[in-house]
C-alpha positions in Angstrom: -18.1 119.6 82.1 -19.6 117.0 80.4 -20.7 115.1 83.7 -22.3 118.8 84.6 -24.1 119.4 82.1 -25.4 115.9 81.9 -26.2 115.9 85.8 -28.2 119.4 85.2 -30.1 117.7 81.9 -31.5 114.6 84.2 -32.1 116.6 87.4 -34.7 118.9 84.9 -36.2 115.9 83.4 -36.9 114.3 87.3 -38.8 117.4 88.1 -40.9 117.4 85.2 -41.4 113.8 86.3 -42.6 114.7 90.1 -45.1 117.2 87.8 -46.3 114.1 85.9 -46.4 111.6 89.0 -49.7 112.6 90.3 -51.8 110.8 87.9 -50.1 108.2 88.3 -46.8 108.3 86.3 -44.0 107.1 88.5 -39.9 109.2 87.7 -39.0 105.5 86.3 -42.0 105.2 84.1 -41.4 108.6 82.5 -37.6 108.9 81.4 -35.9 105.4 83.2 -33.4 107.7 83.4 -30.4 107.7 86.0 -29.9 109.0 89.6 -27.8 110.9 91.2 -25.9 108.1 92.3 -25.6 106.5 89.0 -24.4 110.0 87.6 -21.6 109.7 89.8 -20.7 106.3 89.3 -18.6 106.3 85.8 -18.9 102.6 85.9 -22.3 102.9 85.3 -22.6 106.1 83.3 -20.3 106.0 80.4 -20.9 108.2 77.6 -19.9 109.5 74.4 -19.9 113.1 73.0 -19.8 113.9 69.4 -20.4 117.3 67.3 -22.3 118.2 63.8 -21.5 121.3 62.0 -23.1 122.4 58.2 -18.9 123.3 58.1 -18.0 119.8 58.9 -16.6 116.9 57.1 -18.4 113.6 56.9 -14.7 112.0 57.6 -14.1 113.9 60.1 -13.9 112.5 64.0 -16.8 114.7 65.3 -15.3 115.9 68.1 -15.2 119.7 68.6 -12.6 120.7 66.5 -13.2 118.1 63.8 -17.1 117.6 63.8 -19.0 115.8 61.3 -21.3 117.6 58.7 -24.9 115.8 58.6 -26.9 114.0 61.2 -26.9 110.8 59.0 -23.0 110.6 60.2 -23.3 110.8 63.7 -25.8 108.5 63.4 -23.3 105.7 62.7 -21.4 107.1 65.6 -23.8 105.5 68.1 -22.6 102.4 69.7 -24.4 99.8 71.6 -24.4 100.2 75.4 -22.9 103.7 75.3 -24.7 106.8 76.2 -24.4 109.5 73.3 -24.8 112.7 73.3 -25.1 114.8 69.5 -24.4 118.3 69.6 -25.5 120.2 66.6 -23.5 123.7 66.3 -25.2 126.6 65.2 -26.9 126.9 61.5 -29.4 125.1 59.2 -28.9 120.8 58.4 -31.3 120.4 55.4 -33.0 117.0 55.0 -34.0 115.5 52.0 -35.0 112.3 53.4 -36.5 111.6 56.9 -33.7 111.3 60.1 -35.0 107.7 61.7 -33.7 106.0 64.7 -34.7 102.6 64.6 -34.0 98.9 66.5 -31.4 99.0 64.0 -29.1 101.9 65.4 -30.5 102.2 69.1 -30.6 99.0 71.9 -32.2 98.9 74.7 -29.3 99.7 76.7 -28.7 103.2 74.6 -29.5 106.9 76.2 -29.3 109.3 73.2 -29.6 113.1 73.7 -29.7 115.2 69.9 -29.3 119.1 71.3 -28.7 122.3 70.3 -24.2 123.2 71.3 -25.0 125.7 74.9 -25.8 129.1 73.5 -26.1 127.7 69.5 -29.2 127.2 67.9 -29.7 124.5 65.4 -32.4 124.3 62.2 -33.4 121.3 61.0 -35.3 121.8 57.8 -36.9 119.8 55.0 -36.4 122.9 52.5 -33.7 124.9 51.2 -33.0 128.8 51.4 -32.9 130.9 47.8 -31.2 133.1 46.6 -30.6 135.5 43.5 -34.3 137.1 43.0 -34.2 139.9 40.7 -36.8 141.8 38.7 -39.4 140.9 36.9 -38.6 140.4 33.7 -41.1 141.7 30.6 -40.0 138.8 28.5 -41.5 136.7 31.1 -43.9 133.8 29.8 -46.3 134.7 33.1 -45.8 138.6 32.3 -49.1 139.4 31.3 -50.5 137.5 33.6 -49.9 140.1 36.2 -51.5 143.5 37.4 -49.6 146.2 35.7 -50.2 148.1 38.8 -48.0 145.7 40.7 -45.1 144.6 38.4 -42.7 147.0 39.8 -42.8 145.3 42.8 -42.9 141.7 41.8 -39.6 139.5 41.8 -38.9 136.4 40.5 -36.5 133.4 41.1 -36.0 130.1 38.5 -36.0 127.4 40.9 -34.6 125.0 38.6 -31.4 126.9 38.5 -31.3 126.4 42.4 -31.3 122.9 42.0 -35.3 122.4 42.6 -37.5 120.8 40.2 -39.9 118.6 42.3 -42.8 121.3 43.6 -45.6 119.1 45.4 -49.1 120.0 44.7 -52.3 121.2 45.6 -54.6 119.0 46.9 -58.3 118.6 47.6 -57.6 118.6 51.9 -59.9 119.6 54.0 -62.6 118.2 57.0 -62.9 114.1 56.6 -60.3 113.8 54.6 -56.5 112.9 54.7 -53.8 115.0 56.4 -51.5 116.0 53.3 -48.5 117.2 52.5 -48.6 121.3 51.8 -46.5 121.1 48.8 -44.0 124.3 48.6 -44.5 126.7 50.6 -42.1 130.2 50.6 -41.0 131.5 54.0 -39.7 135.3 54.5 -37.4 135.8 57.9 -39.4 132.7 59.4 -43.0 133.9 58.3 -45.2 132.0 56.3 -46.1 134.1 52.8 -49.0 133.5 51.2 -50.2 132.1 47.9 -52.0 134.6 46.2 -55.4 134.8 46.5 -58.7 136.6 46.0 -60.2 138.0 48.0 -56.9 138.9 49.9 -57.9 138.9 53.6 -61.3 137.9 54.4 -63.8 136.1 52.2 -66.5 136.3 49.3 -69.8 134.2 49.1 -71.3 132.0 46.7 -74.5 134.1 44.7 -77.2 131.0 44.2 -76.8 127.5 43.5 -77.7 126.5 40.1 -80.1 123.2 39.9 -78.2 123.2 36.4 -74.8 122.4 38.5 -75.7 120.6 41.5 -73.2 119.6 43.8 -70.2 120.7 41.4 -70.6 124.3 41.4 -72.5 127.4 42.2 -72.9 130.8 40.8 -70.3 134.0 41.8 -71.1 137.7 42.9 -69.0 140.7 41.0 -67.1 139.8 37.8 -64.0 139.5 39.5 -63.5 135.7 38.2 -63.4 136.9 34.5 -59.5 137.9 35.3 -58.6 134.0 35.7 -59.9 132.2 32.5 -56.2 132.2 31.3 -55.3 130.7 34.8 -55.0 126.6 35.7 -54.6 125.0 38.7 -57.3 127.5 40.5 -58.5 126.2 44.1 -61.3 127.0 46.5 -61.0 127.3 50.0 -64.9 127.6 51.7 -66.8 126.3 54.3 -69.3 125.4 52.1 -72.7 124.6 54.0 -71.4 124.1 58.0 -69.0 126.7 59.6 -67.4 123.2 60.8 -66.3 121.8 58.2 -63.4 123.4 55.4 -62.6 121.6 52.6 -60.6 122.8 49.4 -62.0 122.1 45.7 -60.3 122.4 42.1 -61.7 124.8 39.7 -62.7 123.1 37.0 -64.9 126.0 34.7 -65.2 129.4 34.6 -68.2 130.4 32.9 -68.4 134.1 33.2 -71.6 134.7 31.1 -73.4 132.6 33.4 -71.0 134.0 36.3 -70.8 130.5 37.5 -67.6 128.3 38.7 -67.6 124.3 38.3 -65.5 122.3 40.1 -63.7 118.6 40.1 -64.3 116.2 41.8 -63.3 115.2 44.9 -66.4 117.8 45.3 -67.3 119.6 48.5 -68.0 117.1 51.3 -71.6 119.2 51.8 -73.7 120.6 49.4 -72.6 124.0 48.5 -74.7 126.9 49.9 -76.0 129.8 49.3 -74.5 132.5 51.3 -71.5 130.6 52.7 -68.2 131.5 52.6 -64.9 130.9 50.3 -61.8 132.2 48.6 -59.3 131.6 45.2 -56.0 130.8 45.3 -53.2 129.9 43.8 -53.3 132.6 41.1 -50.9 134.9 39.5 -53.7 137.2 38.4 -54.0 138.3 42.1 -50.5 138.7 43.1 -51.4 142.3 44.4 -50.0 142.4 48.2 -46.7 142.4 50.0 -46.4 138.5 50.9 -48.2 137.2 48.3 -46.5 134.7 45.7 -47.0 132.5 42.8 -45.0 129.3 41.9 -45.1 128.3 37.7 -44.6 124.5 38.0 -44.0 123.9 34.7 -40.9 126.4 34.3 -40.2 126.8 37.9 -40.5 130.3 37.9 -41.4 131.4 41.3 -43.1 135.4 41.9 -42.8 137.2 45.0 -43.8 140.6 46.3 -41.6 140.5 49.5 -42.9 142.4 52.4 -39.6 144.5 53.1 -36.2 144.5 51.7 -35.7 141.2 49.9 -31.9 142.0 50.4 -32.0 142.2 54.3 -34.0 138.5 54.6 -33.8 134.8 54.6 -36.1 132.9 52.1 -36.5 129.7 52.4 -39.1 127.3 50.5 -40.4 123.8 51.6 -39.9 120.4 50.1 -39.7 117.8 51.8 -43.1 115.6 52.4 -41.8 112.7 54.9 -41.8 113.9 58.5 -38.6 115.6 58.9 -37.8 112.7 62.2 -39.3 109.6 63.0 -38.5 107.3 66.4 -39.4 104.1 65.4 -39.7 101.3 68.3 -37.0 102.6 70.4 -36.2 104.3 74.0 -34.6 107.1 75.8 -33.9 109.4 73.0 -34.3 113.4 73.2 -34.1 115.7 71.0 -33.4 119.0 73.1 -33.4 122.9 72.1 -34.3 122.5 68.3 -35.7 124.5 65.9 -37.8 122.0 62.9 -39.1 124.1 60.0 -39.5 125.0 56.6 -41.0 121.0 55.4 -44.3 120.4 53.5 -44.7 117.2 56.0 -44.7 116.8 59.2 -42.4 117.6 62.0 -41.5 114.3 64.4 -43.4 111.1 64.4 -42.7 108.4 67.2 -44.6 105.2 67.1 -44.2 102.4 69.6 -41.1 102.7 72.3 -40.3 104.4 75.6 -39.4 107.2 77.3 -38.7 109.6 74.3 -38.6 113.0 74.4 -39.0 116.0 72.7 -37.9 119.2 75.2 -37.4 122.8 74.3 -37.6 122.4 70.6 -39.7 125.0 68.3 -41.8 123.6 65.5 -43.0 125.9 63.0 -44.2 126.4 59.6 -44.4 123.0 59.0 -46.7 121.6 56.2 -48.9 119.2 57.9 -48.5 117.9 62.0 -45.7 119.4 64.7 -45.4 116.5 66.7 -47.1 112.8 66.6 -46.7 110.5 69.6 -48.6 107.1 67.3 -48.3 106.6 63.5 -48.9 109.3 61.5 -51.9 107.9 59.9 -53.1 110.2 57.1 -56.9 109.5 57.7 -56.2 109.1 61.8 -59.9 110.9 62.4 -61.9 108.2 60.1 -59.6 105.4 61.6 -61.1 106.7 65.3 -64.4 107.1 63.9 -64.9 104.0 62.4 -62.9 102.1 64.8 -63.2 103.2 68.7 -60.3 100.5 69.8 -58.4 102.0 67.2 -54.3 101.6 68.8 -51.9 104.0 66.7 -48.8 102.1 68.5 -48.0 105.6 70.5 -45.6 103.4 72.8 -45.3 104.5 76.5 -43.8 107.5 78.4 -43.5 109.3 75.1 -43.4 113.4 75.7 -43.3 116.9 74.3 -42.3 119.0 77.0 -41.6 122.6 77.0 -42.2 123.4 73.2 -43.4 126.1 71.4 -45.5 125.2 68.2 -47.3 127.6 65.6 -47.6 127.8 61.9 -48.5 124.0 61.1 -50.7 123.3 58.3 -52.7 120.3 59.5 -52.6 120.4 63.7 -50.3 120.7 66.4 -49.7 117.5 67.9 -51.2 114.0 68.3 -51.1 112.7 71.7 -52.1 108.5 71.4 -51.3 105.9 73.4 -52.5 103.0 75.8 -55.0 100.2 74.6 -58.6 100.7 74.5 -59.1 96.9 74.7 -57.5 96.3 78.0 -58.1 99.9 79.4 -54.3 99.6 79.7 -52.5 103.1 79.6 -50.5 105.0 77.6 -48.6 107.7 80.3 -47.9 109.7 76.9 -48.1 113.5 77.6 -47.8 117.1 76.6 -46.4 119.4 79.0 -45.9 123.0 79.1 -46.2 123.8 75.8 -46.9 127.3 73.3 -49.4 125.9 70.8 -51.0 128.4 68.8 -51.5 128.8 65.0 -51.7 125.6 64.0 -54.0 125.3 60.9 -53.0 127.6 58.4 -53.8 125.1 55.7 -56.9 122.9 57.1 -59.0 125.0 59.7 -61.4 122.4 61.3 -60.7 119.0 62.7 -56.7 119.5 63.1 -57.0 120.5 66.9 -53.9 122.2 68.9 -53.8 118.9 70.6 -55.5 115.5 69.7 -55.5 113.0 72.1 -56.7 109.2 71.6 -56.0 106.2 73.5 -55.9 105.4 77.3 -54.6 107.2 80.2 -52.3 110.3 78.7 -51.8 113.7 80.8 -52.2 117.0 78.8 -50.8 119.9 81.3 -49.6 123.3 82.2 -50.0 124.3 78.4 -51.3 127.4 76.7 -53.5 127.1 73.8 -54.3 130.1 71.9 -55.5 131.4 68.7 -56.9 129.0 66.7 -59.8 128.4 64.4 -61.0 125.4 65.9 -60.8 123.5 68.8 -57.9 123.5 71.4 -58.5 120.0 72.2 -60.1 116.8 71.1 -59.9 113.6 73.5 -61.2 110.5 72.8 -60.9 107.3 74.6 -60.6 106.7 78.5 -58.6 108.5 81.5 -57.1 111.0 80.2 -56.2 113.8 82.4 -56.3 117.8 81.3 -55.4 120.2 83.9 -53.4 123.1 84.6 -53.8 124.2 80.7 -54.9 128.1 79.8 -56.9 128.3 76.7 -58.3 131.3 74.8 -59.0 132.5 71.3 -59.9 128.9 69.9 -63.0 128.2 67.8 -62.3 132.1 66.3 -63.0 131.1 62.8 -65.8 128.0 62.6 -69.3 127.6 64.7 -70.8 124.4 67.0 -67.2 123.6 68.2 -65.5 123.3 71.4 -62.6 124.2 73.0 -62.3 120.8 74.1 -64.4 118.3 72.6 -65.5 114.7 72.9 -68.7 112.8 71.1 -70.5 110.2 70.4 -69.7 107.5 72.7 -70.9 106.0 76.0 -67.9 104.3 76.9 -64.9 106.6 76.4 -65.4 107.4 80.1 -62.8 108.4 83.0 -60.9 111.9 81.6 -60.9 114.2 84.5 -60.5 118.1 83.1 -59.3 120.4 86.4 -57.8 123.8 87.1 -58.1 124.5 83.5 -58.9 128.3 82.8 -61.2 128.9 79.5 -61.3 132.8 78.2 -62.3 134.9 75.7 -63.9 132.2 73.8 -66.5 133.0 70.6 -66.9 131.5 67.1 -67.5 133.1 64.2 -69.5 136.0 63.6 -72.3 137.0 60.7 -72.8 133.5 59.0 -75.8 132.0 58.8 -76.5 128.5 61.1 -75.5 127.4 64.9 -72.5 129.0 65.2 -72.0 128.5 69.1 -68.9 128.2 70.6 -68.4 125.9 73.7 -65.5 125.6 76.3 -66.6 121.9 77.2 -68.7 120.5 74.8 -69.3 116.8 75.4 -71.3 116.1 72.4 -73.5 113.7 70.9 -73.8 111.4 74.2 -70.3 111.7 75.4 -70.4 110.7 79.0 -68.6 109.6 82.2 -66.5 113.2 82.3 -65.1 114.7 85.6 -65.2 118.6 85.0 -63.5 119.6 88.7 -62.1 122.8 89.7 -62.1 124.9 86.4 -62.7 128.5 85.9 -64.4 130.1 82.8 -64.6 133.3 81.8 -66.5 134.7 78.9 -66.2 131.5 77.7 -69.2 130.8 75.7 -71.9 128.0 76.2 -69.9 126.9 79.4 -70.5 123.0 79.4 -72.8 121.7 77.0 -73.7 117.9 77.7 -75.3 116.7 74.7 -77.1 113.8 75.8 -75.0 112.1 77.9 -74.7 110.1 80.9 -72.9 110.1 84.5 -70.9 113.2 83.8 -69.8 115.4 87.1 -69.0 119.2 86.6 -68.5 120.0 90.4 -66.2 123.2 92.1 -66.0 125.2 88.8 -66.0 128.8 88.7 -68.1 130.3 85.8 -68.5 134.3 84.9 -70.4 135.4 82.2 -71.7 132.1 81.3 -74.2 132.0 78.1 -75.2 129.5 79.4 -73.3 128.0 82.2 -74.4 124.6 81.9 -76.7 122.9 78.9 -77.8 119.7 79.0 -80.4 118.3 76.3 -82.0 114.8 75.6 -81.8 115.1 71.9 -82.2 111.2 71.5 -85.4 112.0 71.9 -86.3 114.4 70.0 -83.9 115.8 66.2 -81.3 112.8 67.4 -83.8 109.9 67.4 -82.7 108.2 64.7 -80.0 107.1 66.5 -82.0 105.3 68.8 -84.7 104.1 66.0 -82.2 101.6 64.0 -81.6 104.1 61.4 -77.8 104.7 63.2 -76.5 102.2 65.6 -73.0 103.8 65.7 -73.6 104.6 69.9 -74.7 100.4 70.1 -72.0 99.3 67.9 -69.4 100.9 70.1 -70.9 99.9 72.9 -70.5 96.5 72.0 -66.8 96.4 70.6 -65.9 96.7 74.3 -67.7 93.8 75.6 -69.1 96.0 78.6 -70.5 92.8 80.5 -66.7 91.6 80.7 -63.6 92.6 82.6 -62.3 95.7 82.6 -65.4 97.6 81.4 -67.5 95.6 83.7 -65.0 96.5 86.6 -64.1 100.2 85.7 -67.7 101.1 84.6 -70.3 98.6 85.6 -72.7 100.9 84.2 -72.4 100.7 81.0 -73.7 97.2 80.1 -77.3 98.2 81.8 -77.3 101.6 79.2 -79.4 99.6 76.4 -82.2 98.7 78.9 -82.0 102.1 81.0 -83.4 104.4 78.5 -80.7 104.9 76.8 -81.7 108.0 74.8 -82.1 109.7 78.2 -79.2 112.0 79.5 -79.1 110.0 82.7 -77.0 110.5 86.1 -74.9 114.0 85.4 -74.2 115.7 88.5 -74.1 119.7 88.3 -73.0 120.5 92.3 -71.0 123.0 94.5 -70.8 125.1 91.4 -70.1 129.4 91.6 -71.7 131.3 88.6 -71.5 135.3 88.0 -73.4 137.0 85.1 -74.5 135.4 82.1 -77.2 132.7 82.4 -77.1 130.0 85.0 -78.6 126.8 83.1 -80.2 125.7 79.8 -82.2 122.3 79.8 -83.8 121.5 76.8 -86.5 119.0 75.8 -89.2 118.3 78.7 -87.5 115.3 80.0 -84.4 116.8 81.0 -84.7 118.9 83.7 -86.3 115.9 86.6 -82.6 114.0 85.9 -80.0 116.5 86.1 -79.2 116.4 89.9 -78.1 120.2 91.2 -76.9 120.7 94.3 -75.3 123.2 96.4 -74.5 125.7 93.3 -73.9 129.5 94.2 -75.4 131.5 91.1 -75.6 135.4 91.0 -72.2 136.1 92.9 -71.6 139.3 92.7 -68.7 139.9 90.0 -66.8 142.3 92.7 -66.0 139.2 94.2 -64.4 137.2 91.2 -62.7 139.8 89.0 -60.0 142.5 90.1 -61.2 146.5 88.8 -59.5 145.6 85.7 -61.2 142.6 85.2 -58.5 139.0 85.9 -59.3 136.5 87.9 -59.1 137.0 92.0 -61.8 135.1 93.6 -62.3 136.5 96.9 -62.9 133.5 98.7 -63.5 134.9 102.1 -65.9 137.3 100.7 -68.9 135.0 99.5 -70.9 132.3 100.6 -68.6 129.8 98.9 -70.7 125.5 99.2 -69.6 123.7 101.6 -66.7 121.6 101.4 -65.6 123.8 97.8 -61.9 123.5 97.1 -60.3 126.3 96.3 -58.8 126.1 92.6 -55.1 126.9 92.6 -55.1 129.7 89.8 -51.9 130.8 90.0 -50.8 127.2 89.1 -52.5 127.4 86.0 -50.5 127.8 82.9 -47.5 127.6 81.1 -44.0 127.1 82.2 -45.1 125.8 85.7 -43.4 122.9 85.5 -40.1 121.7 84.0 -38.5 125.3 84.3 
C-alpha cells in the first residue's frame, strides 16, 4: 500500500514536470525524483512512514496506532538517507514557533513528504482556538465606550484567562514600508473578522489641509471623530495622495473645535491631499456591525459582535509573528494537502535548496505573505529597487503547485530565484494556483505574485479579485503563460495587472497565452486612475507579449518609453486603447536624462553591458546611452487582431515614426471573436487573419490544466 501511494505521488509530479520542461526545465531538475524502475527497486527506494495526531503523544512510536503529537517530534524521526512520509491526522496543529527543516535535519540524500493523511485534512496554525464568550458585562471598564444601541449584540472574552497575553500591535505599514506581522486577528468560521472601523464600508474623505498642520494632519468632515476622544491607539488607513499608494498612520490628536486630526510619525509617505479617501480603525466606539471586534490590549478583553450564533462556530485568534514553516537550504521536501492558516506572520519561507514543493495546500488567513521562495526580507521591494542585482537566495527548482491562496495580509507568493549577475536561471515556479484576496492589510505593491531574479515560471494560475497588481515581474527571462487574470487593480489607479518598470536591462521575459479580462481601476477619484493589462512602465524593455487574449482589459498594452518590446499575435477586444506607446523621456520624465535622476544609467552600468553575459544575451544594451536613450526605439507591434475600443495611442511627436506596425487587423466584427453570451469564441476561419498568425490555445488557459 505504501509503495502504491508513493508511486502515484511521483507520477503526479512527473506530469507537472513535463508541463514545465517546455521552458528548459527537465523532470530531474524539478524534483530530482525517482522513476518507476527505481520505485520498484527496494534496494534503492527505502522509506519510513510516521503518523502525527492532535490526540497523540510524543513518547509514542509514531505508528498509526501510536502517533506522535507534534511536528517537532516527527522531525526527530527523520534519519539520514531514508525517504520519509509524515502523515498528519485530521485536526489543528498549533505552532508557538516556526517549524524549521535545515541541514541539521535533512541530508542531501533524504526525501521527505509531509501530508494530510488520505481522506483527512490537517491544519497547521499559528494561533489558538478560543472558547467561553459571554454577554457584555455592565461592570466592564469599557462598557460606556460601546454604543448603547448595540450593547445587547456584543460578546466579550478575557484572553488572559485563555493563556493569551501577547497580542502584537498595529503598525505603520503600507506602500514603501516593510512587510510587518499583523498582530492578533480574529477569525470566525474560517473568515477574518473586521477590526472595528468607521465607515463600516467604503471610505470617508479629507475635507481640507490647514497650513498649520503641514504634513502631519488634515481637516475632517462632520463630527464623527468627536466620539473618539477617549479612545487610544486609533489608526487611519488611506490613499493619502496617489491611488497606487496606501499607508497606515496613527492618530496623535483630535481637535474637535478645529475639526482636525494630527497624526504621529512616521507620517504618510506622500502629503495629505484634499478629497483623498481614508477610514479609521481600532475603535471600540465603532463596534456597531456584525463581524466587528476590538481588543483592549491592557485588560486583554476582546469584544465581538458575531455574525451568526457563536455556539455553532469555531473562533480562532492569530498569534505567531514568524513564518509557520521555514525550509533552509534543504532538498526534496514536499508539503501536500495541508491547510496553513490563523497566523500573524507568513505562511512558508524557502531559502536556498533545491526541488522543494508546496503541493495542493490551502494557505489562508495569514498576516503577511502565503509563500516566499527566497529570503522573506521585510523590505524586499526597497532592496530590489535600490539594487537591481539583488539575489534573495531562493535556490533552484522550488515551487508551489495546485494551491489555493487567499485572505493574506501582504501578498500571495514571492517567487525569487536565479542570478542577475550571471543570468543563471532559478527555475522556480508557481503553477496552477488559485490566488485571490491577498492584500487585506496593505492594498498596494503586495501582488498576487511578486517575481524577481532570472528564469522563473508563472503558469496556469487563476489570479483575481485583488485591489492592486496580479503580478510584478523583475529581472530576466521569466515565463508567464496560460494564466487567467481578472478583477485586479480594482481599488487602485495607474496600475497594471502585470507590471515591470524603470530598467532597460530586465529583458527577455515572455508573456504568452494568458487571458486578461474585466479590468478597471478605482472610480470617483481624482488624478490619473487608468488600469493596464500589461504595464511596461518607465522604460521597461525587451519583453515579448505573444498570443494573449484581452477582453475589456483597460489600457491593454502600455509601453512607457521602453525599447525592443514585441507585441505580436494577440487578440484585443475593447481595448481603450489596445496599444499605447510614449516618449515620456522627452517630456514630463526628462529628468531621467538631464542628470537629475540617474536611476536608468546606474542600473545599466550595474550589469556591465560591455561584457558577458549581458553583451552576449542583449548586445544592444551597451549602445543605449549614445543612441537617443530617451526615445522608445525598437518596439514592434505586428500580427495582432483588434475589435472595438481604440486601436492605438502614440503620445509625443517623436513616438509615431519609431514604432513599427505591420500586419495588424483592426475593427474586426466582434461576432467573430465573442459568442452571443460574450464568451471568447475566435472564429479564425471567418476573419482575414494576418499571414503567419498562430491560433491561440485558448482552451488551455487557466487553472487545473496541469498536475491533475
